[in-house]
N, C-alpha and C positions, 0 to 999 in steps of 0.2 A: 503495500500500500505505499503511495507516494503523497506527502502533504506538502502543499504549498503555502507560504506567509505571503500575504500581500499588506506592506506597510504604506500608510497613507503618509505622503509627504507634504510637507507645508510648502506653501506658494512662496517663491521668492521675488523678489523686485527685480525686473528685469532693466537692466541700465544701459543706455545708449546716448554716448555723446553725439552731439548734433551740431551743425552750423546753419543758421538762417542765410539762404543763398541771396535773398535781398539785402539784409543789413549786415551780412557777415560777422553778426553776433554769436558766441558759441555758447551752448547751453547743454543740459544734461536732461533726456527724457528719461522718466521713470515710471515703468508700467506693473500693475499688480493684478493678476487674473483674480476673477473671484468665482462665484459659482450662483446659481438660481436655486432659492428654495421654492419659489413660486415663479415659474418662468412665465414671458409674455405670451399671449397666443398668436400674436401677428409678428414675431421675433425673426431675425434672419439666421438663427441657429448657434450664433457665436456667444460664448459666454459673455458676462459682463465684465469690465476692468476699471480700474483707476489709472489714469494717465496724469503725470505732472510734468511739467517744464519749468526747469530752475536753473539760476546760474550760480554754481557753486564758489566761483571765485569772487563775486560780488560781496563787500562788505559794507554795512551801515552802521557805524559807530560800535556797539557791542553784540549786534546781531550780524552772525555768519551766514553768507549765502543770501539769494534773494527768489522769491517766488514770482514766476513769470506768468503761467497759466496752470489750469488744471480742469479735469471733466471726470464724472462719472458715466462711462459709456455704458448704455442700457440695450443698444442693439434693436431698439423697437421705438415707434413715435410715442413720446410721453407727454403728459399734461404736469405742469407743476403747480398748479391753483385748480381748487374745486371751488368755484365762486371766490369767496372771500378768504377762503383756509387754504392754507399749504397743503399740497397733495405729496409731500415728501416730508417722512418722519424716519427718524434713525435711532439706534441704541448702540451705546458702545460698552463692550465686556458686560453683556448682558445687564445694564443699568436701565435708568427711567429713560421713556421715550421723549424724543427731542424733536422742536420743529426746526427745520432746516431753512425756512422761508428765508431769514434776512442775510444769509450767507452764500445763496444759490443762484443761478439764473439758467435760462435755455441756452444750448448750442444752437447755432444756426440751421442745422437740420433736423433739431426738436428729438434726436435719439441720444442724447447725453445731457447730464446736469453739468452746468458750468459751476465752477467751485472758485472761492476766493481765499486769501492766505487766512481769514478767519477759522473757516471750515477746515483747513489743512492742519492748522494747529490743533483744532478739537478732535479731528480724527485720528492724529498721531498721538497726543498728549492727553486728551480729555479735558481740554479748556483752551480756550480762545487767545490768551496773551501768550506771549512767546516763552518757552519752558526753559527755566533754571536747571541745568544738569545737576543730578543728585537729589532732586527734592521729591520726585514721583517717577513710578515707571510709565512706560508707553502704553497705548491701547493695544490689545491683542487681537480684537475681533470687532467687527462694525456689521451691524444688519440693518439694511437700508430699504424702505418700501417706497414706491413712486407709482402713481395712476398711469396706467396705459391709455392712450386716447381711444376714446369710445370702447373701453374694456375695463377689465378688473385691475387689482394692484399686482404689481411686480415687486417681488421681495428678494433681496441679494444680500449674500453674505460674503464678506472680505476677511481672511484671517491673516493678520499683519506679522510679519518676520521681524527681525531685528530691524529696525527703520531709523537707525542713527544716522547713516550716510544720507538718507534722504531728507530727514530732520535737518541736518546741518546745511545740505545744498539749498533748501528751500527756505531758509531764514526764519525757521520756527523755535530756535532755541538761542541762548546768549552764550557769547565765547568766553 
């Protein structure tokens, strides 16, 4: 009798140095794949991902790195509002539900959530202000729900590996 063991591997940040062809600005693209807990009914079949562009060499006072842009790519058309209510809620490390409204926007194709630097701080550290190293640990899991256009809720999960490099490059912590 032959037994095989399959071990679940934690997702890793995919790190790709990039150069903007128009401006010549160098930055680093960080991508973290996720998984659907409730998949979209009209999705393109690809899993969700978090994508952030940051300049790790930029320094602003005591903050290292600089956030350029970020997205949670859902791969289906989404609605960020349900009337006056936000259609995007999330939980960090099985904590309380939070409303993402003040820190997000639509992508131009309405298939991704555009993130600001406050959301990236919260996503990585559990608070929106820059992180002071040694004061608390990083977030390990985010579950986020968004409304699919003319359909139900899509729920995604992202399991965060060590995010120190991403955090420093995106200006989410003090030096």
